[in-house]
C-alpha positions as CSV (number, residue, x, y, z in Angstrom):
1,M,9.6,-9.6,74.5
2,K,10.0,-5.9,75.4
3,F,12.4,-5.5,72.5
4,D,10.0,-7.3,70.2
5,S,7.2,-5.5,71.2
6,V,8.8,-2.0,70.3
7,F,9.8,-3.5,67.0
8,C,6.8,-4.6,66.0
9,I,5.1,-1.3,66.8
10,A,7.9,0.7,65.0
11,R,7.4,-1.7,62.0
12,R,3.5,-1.2,62.2
13,W,4.1,2.6,62.1
14,S,6.6,2.6,59.3
15,I,3.9,0.7,56.9
16,V,1.4,3.4,57.7
17,A,3.8,6.0,57.1
18,W,4.6,4.5,53.7
19,L,1.1,4.1,53.1
20,A,0.3,7.9,53.8
21,V,2.7,8.8,51.2
22,P,1.1,10.3,47.9
23,T,1.3,8.2,44.5
24,S,2.9,11.1,43.2
25,V,5.7,11.8,45.8
26,L,6.9,8.0,45.1
27,A,7.1,8.6,41.6
28,D,9.3,11.5,42.4
29,T,11.4,9.3,44.4
30,A,11.8,6.7,41.8
31,S,12.8,8.9,39.3
32,L,15.6,9.9,41.5
33,P,19.0,8.5,40.4
34,A,20.0,4.7,42.3
35,L,22.6,6.8,44.7
36,G,20.0,9.2,46.0
37,L,22.2,12.3,44.3
38,P,19.7,14.8,43.7
39,T,18.7,15.6,39.7
40,T,19.5,19.1,38.4
41,P,16.2,20.6,36.4
42,L,16.3,20.0,33.0
43,P,18.2,22.4,30.8
44,S,17.1,23.1,26.9
45,D,18.0,20.9,24.3
46,S,20.3,23.9,23.0
47,E,21.8,23.8,26.8
48,L,22.5,20.3,26.8
49,E,24.2,20.4,23.6
50,Q,26.4,23.4,24.1
51,A,27.4,21.7,27.5
52,G,28.5,19.0,25.9
53,A,25.9,16.5,28.0
54,R,26.3,12.8,27.4
55,I,24.0,10.6,27.0
56,G,23.2,8.6,30.4
57,E,20.7,5.5,30.9
58,I,18.5,4.7,28.0
59,E,14.9,3.8,29.4
60,I,12.7,1.3,27.1
61,D,9.1,2.0,28.2
62,N,7.1,-0.4,25.6
63,Q,3.6,-0.4,26.4
64,D,0.9,-3.1,25.7
65,V,-2.3,-2.5,23.3
66,F,-4.4,-1.8,25.5
67,D,-4.0,0.6,28.4
68,A,-5.1,-0.6,31.6
69,R,-5.1,2.6,33.4
70,D,-7.9,3.9,30.9
71,P,-11.2,3.1,32.4
72,K,-12.4,2.7,28.7
73,E,-9.6,-0.2,27.9
74,N,-9.5,-2.1,31.4
75,R,-12.1,-4.4,30.2
76,G,-12.2,-7.9,30.3
77,L,-11.8,-8.2,26.4
78,Y,-8.6,-5.8,26.2
79,R,-7.0,-7.4,29.7
80,L,-7.0,-10.8,27.5
81,S,-5.7,-9.4,24.2
82,N,-2.7,-8.0,26.5
83,R,-1.9,-11.6,27.6
84,L,-2.2,-12.8,24.2
85,H,-0.2,-10.7,22.9
86,I,4.1,-11.1,22.9
87,E,5.4,-7.5,23.6
88,T,8.3,-6.1,21.0
89,K,11.4,-7.2,22.7
90,P,13.1,-4.5,24.3
91,E,16.7,-5.2,22.7
92,L,14.9,-4.6,19.2
93,I,13.6,-1.0,19.9
94,K,17.4,-0.3,21.6
95,R,18.7,-1.4,18.5
96,Q,17.2,1.0,16.1
97,L,18.1,4.1,18.2
98,L,20.7,6.3,16.6
99,F,22.6,6.9,20.2
100,K,23.6,4.8,22.7
101,S,24.8,5.6,26.4
102,D,27.9,8.2,26.3
103,D,27.3,9.7,23.0
104,E,27.3,13.0,22.9
105,Y,23.6,14.4,23.6
106,S,21.6,15.7,20.5
107,R,18.0,16.3,20.1
108,R,18.0,15.6,16.2
109,L,19.1,12.4,17.0
110,L,16.5,11.5,19.3
111,D,13.4,12.9,17.1
112,E,14.9,11.0,14.2
113,S,14.8,7.7,16.7
114,A,11.4,8.4,17.1
115,R,10.8,8.4,13.6
116,I,12.2,5.7,12.5
117,L,10.2,3.6,15.6
118,R,6.8,5.2,14.4
119,S,7.6,4.1,10.8
120,Q,7.5,0.3,12.1
121,R,4.1,-1.1,11.7
122,F,4.1,-3.1,14.9
123,F,4.2,0.0,17.0
124,Y,1.0,2.5,17.6
125,N,3.2,5.3,18.8
126,A,6.8,6.0,19.8
127,E,8.4,9.2,22.0
128,V,12.3,9.7,23.2
129,V,12.2,12.6,25.3
130,P,15.2,13.4,28.0
131,V,13.7,12.9,31.6
132,R,16.9,13.9,34.0
133,Y,20.0,15.6,33.8
134,V,22.9,14.5,36.8
135,N,26.1,15.5,36.5
136,G,26.5,16.0,33.2
137,R,24.5,13.2,31.9
138,V,21.1,12.7,30.3
139,D,18.8,10.0,30.9
140,V,16.5,9.2,28.1
141,R,13.1,7.5,28.2
142,V,12.1,5.7,25.1
143,T,8.4,5.1,25.1
144,T,6.6,3.2,22.4
145,R,3.1,1.3,22.4
146,D,2.3,-1.8,20.6
147,V,-0.2,-2.5,17.9
148,W,-2.1,-5.7,18.2
149,S,0.2,-7.5,15.6
150,L,-2.0,-10.9,14.5
151,N,-4.6,-9.4,11.3
152,P,-6.4,-12.1,10.4
153,G,-8.9,-10.8,7.4
154,V,-12.0,-12.8,5.4
155,S,-13.4,-10.7,2.3
156,F,-16.4,-12.1,0.2
157,S,-18.6,-10.7,-2.5
158,R,-20.6,-11.6,-5.6
159,R,-21.4,-9.6,-8.5
160,G,-22.6,-10.2,-12.0
161,G,-23.6,-13.8,-10.8
162,K,-19.6,-14.3,-10.1
163,S,-18.4,-15.0,-6.6
164,T,-15.1,-13.8,-5.4
165,Y,-13.8,-14.2,-2.1
166,G,-10.5,-14.1,0.0
167,V,-8.4,-15.2,3.4
168,E,-5.0,-14.0,4.8
169,L,-3.3,-14.2,8.0
170,E,-0.4,-11.9,8.7
171,E,1.7,-11.4,11.9
172,L,3.7,-8.1,11.9
173,N,5.6,-8.9,15.1
174,L,6.5,-12.5,15.3
175,L,7.7,-13.5,18.7
176,G,8.2,-9.5,19.3
177,R,11.0,-9.5,17.0
178,G,9.6,-7.3,14.5
179,V,9.3,-10.1,11.9
180,S,6.5,-10.1,9.4
181,V,4.9,-13.1,8.1
182,G,1.8,-13.2,5.8
183,I,-0.1,-15.8,3.8
184,H,-2.9,-15.1,1.2
185,H,-5.3,-16.4,-0.6
186,K,-7.9,-15.0,-3.0
187,S,-9.9,-16.4,-5.7
188,G,-11.2,-13.4,-8.0
189,I,-13.0,-13.1,-11.4
190,D,-9.7,-13.1,-13.3
191,R,-6.8,-15.0,-11.1
192,D,-6.7,-17.0,-8.0
193,V,-3.5,-15.5,-5.9
194,R,-1.9,-17.7,-3.3
195,R,1.5,-15.7,-1.4
196,I,3.7,-15.9,1.3
197,D,5.5,-13.1,2.5
198,F,8.3,-12.9,4.8
199,A,10.2,-9.7,6.2
200,D,12.6,-9.4,8.8
201,R,14.3,-5.8,8.9
202,H,16.5,-6.1,11.3
203,L,18.0,-9.7,10.5
204,L,21.0,-11.0,12.5
205,G,20.1,-8.1,15.2
206,Q,21.8,-5.7,12.5
207,R,20.4,-3.0,10.2
208,L,19.7,-5.7,7.3
209,E,16.7,-6.2,5.9
210,L,15.2,-9.7,4.0
211,L,12.6,-9.1,1.9
212,A,10.8,-12.9,0.6
213,S,7.8,-13.3,-1.4
214,Y,6.5,-16.2,-3.3
215,G,3.2,-16.8,-5.6
216,N,1.6,-19.7,-6.6
217,N,-1.3,-18.3,-8.7
218,S,-3.9,-19.9,-10.8
219,D,-1.7,-18.2,-13.7
220,G,1.7,-18.8,-13.0
221,D,4.3,-18.3,-10.6
222,E,6.2,-15.3,-8.9
223,M,9.2,-14.6,-6.9
224,H,11.1,-12.1,-5.0
225,L,14.3,-12.0,-2.7
226,G,15.9,-8.9,-1.6
227,L,18.9,-8.4,1.0
228,E,19.9,-5.1,2.1
229,R,21.7,-2.5,4.4
230,P,19.8,0.8,3.2
231,F,20.4,4.4,4.0
232,Y,18.7,3.8,7.4
233,A,19.3,7.3,8.8
234,L,20.0,10.7,7.2
235,D,23.7,10.8,8.6
236,T,24.3,7.2,7.6
237,R,27.6,6.8,5.2
238,H,27.5,3.6,3.7
239,A,24.5,1.4,2.0
240,M,24.3,-1.7,-0.3
241,G,21.6,-4.2,-1.5
242,A,20.7,-6.8,-4.1
243,S,17.8,-8.3,-5.0
244,V,16.5,-11.0,-7.6
245,E,12.5,-11.2,-9.2
246,S,11.6,-13.9,-11.4
247,V,7.7,-14.1,-12.8
248,D,6.4,-17.0,-15.3
249,R,3.0,-16.3,-15.9
250,V,-0.1,-15.9,-18.8
251,N,-1.3,-12.7,-19.7
252,S,-4.9,-12.7,-20.7
253,L,-6.4,-9.8,-23.2
254,Y,-9.8,-9.0,-22.9
255,A,-12.8,-8.2,-25.4
256,L,-16.3,-7.0,-23.8
257,G,-15.5,-8.6,-20.7
258,Q,-14.3,-12.2,-21.9
259,V,-10.9,-13.4,-22.5
260,D,-10.0,-12.6,-26.1
261,S,-6.5,-14.3,-26.3
262,Q,-3.7,-14.7,-23.8
263,F,0.1,-14.6,-23.9
264,R,2.8,-15.8,-21.9
265,E,5.5,-13.7,-20.4
266,Q,8.8,-14.5,-18.4
267,A,10.7,-12.3,-16.8
268,N,14.1,-11.9,-15.1
269,S,15.6,-9.5,-12.8
270,F,18.9,-8.7,-10.7
271,D,19.9,-5.7,-9.5
272,A,22.6,-4.9,-7.0
273,Y,23.9,-1.4,-5.7
274,A,26.3,0.5,-3.1
275,G,25.8,3.5,-1.8
276,W,27.8,6.2,0.3
277,S,27.7,9.8,1.2
278,S,29.2,12.4,3.6
279,G,26.3,12.4,6.0
280,L,23.9,15.1,7.0
281,R,25.6,18.6,6.1
282,D,23.5,21.9,6.6
283,G,20.5,20.1,6.8
284,W,21.0,18.1,3.5
285,A,22.4,14.5,3.1
286,R,23.7,13.9,-0.1
287,R,24.1,10.4,-1.4
288,W,25.8,8.8,-4.4
289,L,25.2,5.5,-6.0
290,V,26.6,3.0,-8.1
291,G,24.9,-0.5,-9.5
292,Y,24.4,-2.7,-12.1
293,T,20.7,-3.7,-13.3
294,R,20.0,-7.0,-15.5
295,D,16.4,-6.9,-16.7
296,R,15.2,-9.5,-19.0
297,R,12.0,-10.4,-20.3
298,E,10.6,-12.7,-23.1
299,F,6.9,-13.0,-24.3
300,E,5.4,-16.2,-26.3
301,A,2.1,-16.6,-28.3
302,L,0.2,-19.1,-27.0
303,P,-1.2,-21.9,-29.7
304,G,-4.2,-21.0,-31.1
305,S,-4.0,-17.4,-29.3
306,V,-2.7,-13.9,-30.1
307,D,-1.0,-13.2,-33.0
308,G,3.0,-12.5,-32.8
309,D,2.5,-9.0,-34.0
310,V,0.7,-7.9,-31.2
311,L,3.0,-9.0,-28.6
312,P,5.2,-6.8,-26.8
313,E,8.6,-6.3,-27.8
314,N,11.4,-8.8,-26.0
315,R,14.1,-6.8,-24.5
316,D,17.0,-7.8,-22.6
317,L,18.9,-4.9,-21.0
318,S,22.2,-5.4,-19.0
319,Y,23.6,-1.8,-17.8
320,P,25.9,-0.3,-14.8
321,W,24.2,3.2,-13.8
322,V,24.7,5.6,-11.5
323,G,22.3,7.9,-9.2
324,F,22.4,10.4,-6.8
325,E,20.2,11.4,-3.6
326,L,19.5,14.6,-1.9
327,V,17.4,14.3,0.9
328,Q,16.1,17.9,3.3
329,D,16.2,17.3,6.8
330,E,12.8,19.2,7.6
331,F,10.2,17.0,8.8
332,A,6.9,18.0,10.7
333,T,5.3,15.8,13.4
334,L,1.5,15.8,13.6
335,E,-1.5,14.2,15.4
336,N,-4.6,13.2,13.7
337,H,-3.6,14.5,10.3
338,D,-4.1,11.4,7.9
339,Q,-4.9,8.7,10.6
340,I,-7.0,9.4,13.6
341,G,-5.5,9.1,16.8
342,R,-1.6,8.3,15.3
343,T,1.7,10.5,15.3
344,E,2.8,11.2,12.1
345,D,6.1,12.1,10.1
346,F,5.7,13.8,7.2
347,L,8.6,15.3,5.0
348,L,7.9,19.0,4.2
349,G,11.5,19.5,2.9
350,T,12.7,18.4,-0.7
351,R,13.8,14.5,-1.7
352,L,15.4,14.1,-5.0
353,E,16.6,11.0,-6.2
354,A,17.6,10.4,-10.0
355,R,19.9,7.3,-11.6
356,L,21.3,7.0,-15.1
357,G,22.3,4.3,-16.8
358,Y,23.6,2.9,-20.5
359,S,22.4,-0.4,-21.8
360,T,25.4,-1.6,-24.4
361,T,25.9,-5.3,-26.0
362,G,29.3,-5.1,-24.3
363,F,27.3,-6.0,-21.5
364,G,25.4,-8.8,-22.9
365,S,22.0,-6.7,-23.7
366,D,20.4,-6.7,-26.9
367,R,20.4,-3.2,-27.8
368,N,22.1,0.2,-27.0
369,A,19.7,2.4,-25.0
370,L,20.1,5.1,-22.1
371,I,18.0,4.2,-19.3
372,Y,16.7,6.8,-16.8
373,H,14.6,6.9,-14.1
374,A,14.0,10.4,-11.4
375,T,11.8,11.2,-8.6
376,F,11.0,14.3,-6.6
377,D,9.1,14.7,-3.8
378,R,8.1,18.2,-2.2
379,G,6.3,19.1,1.0
380,I,4.8,22.3,1.7
381,A,3.2,24.3,5.2
382,L,0.7,26.6,3.4
383,S,-0.3,27.1,7.1
384,P,-0.7,25.4,10.3
385,R,-4.0,24.1,9.1
386,S,-3.4,22.9,6.0
387,T,-0.3,20.8,4.2
388,V,0.3,19.9,0.7
389,T,2.8,17.8,-0.7
390,L,3.9,17.1,-4.5
391,G,5.5,14.0,-5.9
392,S,6.2,13.3,-9.4
393,A,8.2,10.6,-11.8
394,L,9.4,10.1,-14.6
395,E,11.4,7.1,-16.1
396,G,12.0,5.5,-19.6
397,R,14.9,4.9,-22.0
398,W,16.3,7.0,-25.0
399,Q,16.8,4.3,-28.1
400,D,17.4,4.8,-31.7
401,G,17.0,8.9,-31.3
402,R,13.7,8.8,-29.5
403,A,12.0,8.0,-26.1
404,Q,10.6,4.8,-25.5
405,G,8.8,3.6,-22.3
406,L,8.5,6.8,-21.2
407,L,6.2,7.4,-18.0
408,F,5.6,10.3,-16.5
409,R,3.4,10.7,-13.2
410,I,2.7,13.7,-11.1
411,Q,0.5,13.3,-8.2
412,R,-0.7,16.2,-5.4
413,P,-2.9,15.2,-2.6
414,L,-4.2,17.3,-0.5
415,L,-3.5,16.5,3.6
416,L,-6.3,17.4,5.6
417,P,-6.0,17.9,9.6
418,A,-8.3,16.3,11.9
419,K,-10.0,19.3,12.6
420,R,-11.4,20.0,9.2
421,A,-12.4,16.2,8.6
422,L,-16.2,16.9,9.6
423,A,-16.4,19.7,6.9
424,S,-14.3,18.0,4.6
425,I,-16.9,15.2,4.6
426,R,-19.7,17.6,4.4
427,E,-18.1,19.2,1.4
428,S,-17.5,16.0,-0.3
429,R,-21.1,14.7,0.0
430,R,-22.5,18.1,-1.5
431,H,-19.3,17.2,-4.4
432,L,-20.8,13.7,-5.2
433,Q,-24.8,15.0,-4.8
434,S,-23.9,17.7,-7.8
435,R,-22.0,15.4,-9.7
436,A,-24.6,12.9,-9.4
437,R,-27.2,15.4,-10.7
438,S,-24.8,16.4,-13.3
439,R,-22.7,14.2,-14.8
440,S,-22.0,16.4,-18.2
441,A,-19.5,18.8,-16.0
442,V,-15.9,18.1,-17.3
443,A,-12.9,19.6,-15.4
444,P,-10.1,21.2,-17.5
445,R,-7.6,18.2,-18.8
446,G,-4.7,18.0,-16.5
447,R,-6.4,19.8,-13.5
448,Q,-8.9,17.2,-12.7
449,R,-10.8,17.6,-9.5
450,T,-11.6,14.1,-7.6
451,T,-12.8,13.1,-4.7
452,R,-12.3,9.5,-2.5
453,L,-14.7,8.5,-0.5
454,S,-13.9,5.1,1.2
455,V,-15.9,3.3,3.9
456,A,-14.1,2.8,7.4
457,L,-15.7,-1.0,7.8
458,S,-13.1,-1.9,11.0
459,G,-11.3,1.6,11.0
460,R,-7.1,1.1,10.6
461,R,-6.7,-2.9,11.7
462,Q,-3.7,-3.3,14.0
463,E,-4.0,0.6,15.0
464,R,-7.0,1.0,16.7
465,T,-8.6,-0.1,19.8
466,L,-12.1,-2.5,19.5
467,H,-13.5,0.5,21.1
468,D,-12.9,2.9,18.4
469,R,-13.2,0.0,15.5
470,A,-16.7,0.1,16.9
471,T,-17.3,3.5,16.8
472,L,-15.4,3.6,13.1
473,L,-17.6,0.6,12.0
474,F,-19.7,2.6,9.0
475,G,-18.0,5.9,9.6
476,L,-17.1,7.8,6.0
477,V,-13.8,9.4,5.8
478,S,-13.0,11.4,2.7
479,V,-9.5,13.2,1.4
480,P,-10.3,15.7,-1.5
481,T,-7.3,15.3,-3.9
482,L,-5.6,16.9,-7.3
483,S,-4.5,14.8,-9.7
484,S,-3.1,15.1,-13.6
485,G,-3.4,11.1,-13.3
486,R,-0.7,9.3,-15.5
487,R,0.4,9.2,-19.0
488,R,2.4,6.6,-20.4
489,I,4.2,8.2,-23.9
490,F,5.7,4.8,-26.1
């Protein structure tokens, strides 16, 4: 009996002592290795790489949509949303990482893995950091935060005596497995759209992307199906993919706001490619591609409609092609840049894509033509507070000694940090007011200055909390841009 009393007193004092331990101490204790060995102070990334450190445990910390530790989000509606939301599966997060346990430690792979995670629409943010270093092994923690992935939408408007409406339902992360499914219905002035979208970018647990869509619209049907294993990382060595697309619709030509004539368009296309790369070398990834494309389009005048002379020309292009891609490993991670409260990744290096093919009757084509396509993107950090991205595209074909279907496009948007958002809004308002007072001012050709002014009715859907959405309900956001527009030369 005496022994039992002593035991109860000892147990009671041990519980009191445990409760008296500060929370921070408990947290530090929990972070120690399971064997109880003391952790070595975490060296720098360069020291870990020089020492040949290897990846140890990979901890997945996927946080819910709303943070219950934040008093602003610790409310009944937010807690209910967390219960209803299905969190992203840890194995899905782990499969997207570019490293695994026992691999050599590389800070570049950690950063690129975080960029891949942040590129997923069902993640609000992602961070990959080393947390412990014990006996030559580095434990890594992957922290992600889900967004509310069920995205319903309803729209209605009435203009010129005609009403338009739309209903959509989109799930970005079905059952927490990264599958996206969307159903859209829109009744417009010109056409009614009914479309179903499906996307699985982690098919069968692999880095396979399956994209499918089907539209049954008032003016015709359209279908797209694609399967691809892309260059998902800078050091990826192989890629391949194929896609098919079919369109059967009636196009309308308008005069004074009324349908003047109509013609039918039937299009079928097939594209397949394979690519290889030597990987990332000296900060550059160089990729070579070979592929085959079949593009067939037929146009038919409807009875009592357009004259056959004004119809687009039928074409049947069948050609192999070669391509080259060049990507520079130069990215910047910024916060509050384009989106409020988000961590975003921007290419501050060079990206070049070029393809060249030859269509010939020997491959079943109806003409001999040289097909070309090229894009160029470049990001430039003018200062820590301003960034400029340059983008251009060129495509068309060389046929019968001249260029046909040539499209040349240049875009140069200015991306402003959030710290300058208020000044940008004021500047945009003054600019709009001055334009309203003087409509005769014309900017130089090819250097037109424009300002986009948009109303954020619900903030960024699935990307902000309900509290933030209410704050942004009628907020004005403006981004000045420089654009030379689009020119098409026939």
